[in-house]
C-alpha positions, 0 to 999 in steps of 0.5 A: 732898206735899199740904201745899200744896193749898188747899181752896176748897170751901165758901168763900162768893163775894163779893156783887156790888159796887154800881156806883160810876160817876162821878155815881152813888151805890152801889146807886142807879140815879138819878144824884146831882144835880150842884152845878150842878143843885142850884143851878138847882133852888134858883134855880127855888124862890125864893119871891119876894114874900110876896103872890101870885095864884092861879087854878085850874079843874077838874071833878067826875065824881061829882056832875057839875060844873065849877069855877073860882076866882081868889084872892090868897095871902099867905105866912106862912112857906115851909110856911104860906100863907093866902089868899082865893078867889072861885069859880064852880061850875056844876052839870051834870045828866045826865037830861037833860043841862043846865048850871045856874048852880050857886053862887058861892063866897067862901072863906078858904084855909089851905095847908100846904106840904111843900117838897122841898129838892132837887126842884121838886115840893112836897107840900101840903094845903089847906083852904077855908072860906066861903060859897056862894050859889045862882045859880038857882032850885031847888024849895024853894031860891030864887035867891041863897040863901046858906049855908056852903061847905067844901073840902079837899085832903088831898094835892096838889102844886105844881111850881116853874117858876122866876120865882116861878111854880108849877103847882098840882095838887089831884088830889082836892079834896072840896068841899061847897057848902050854899047852903040850910040848914034842915030840907031843906038843899040841898047838892052834894058833889063829888070833883073835880080842880083844876089851876092856877097861882100867882104869888108867895105 
């Protein structure tokens, strides 16, 4: 008889079952962090003293320039840091190729951090407001002319190395020193990349 015949046609096949190898979550290629690895990350992310020190250097290729700064930091909370920076921003002209003394800057810093719980990388945005002082004579702008200064980094990152030390990378910092205001203001806007180190804070 045909009563025992099973018709398999049209029966859908089962989808492939995601891997459930030890150390991996189903459907993920990246291994799940172990308890030991998470503990090590948390140790490296220890904040240390509320007070800290920061130094950075970088440059701009849009309006050619280099920049360097040193400063102090104070941590209000893990997400909020304030500081005070002193910097030097030499300007470079390309026709002819000449390095000018540029400006000195003094600014307050406000940093908003977005800490990653299980990773050493943290996102951050920063704002700097202060003054800039011209360090060389420009036609219509005498040396030591002083005006406002501002800089903003919409999105940067810092990387915890452990021992309360972080590498800080601001891939795009928009800076605008304006050492002379008036009918013919002198300004030198820059789109620059900065990299530095922060200890504590």
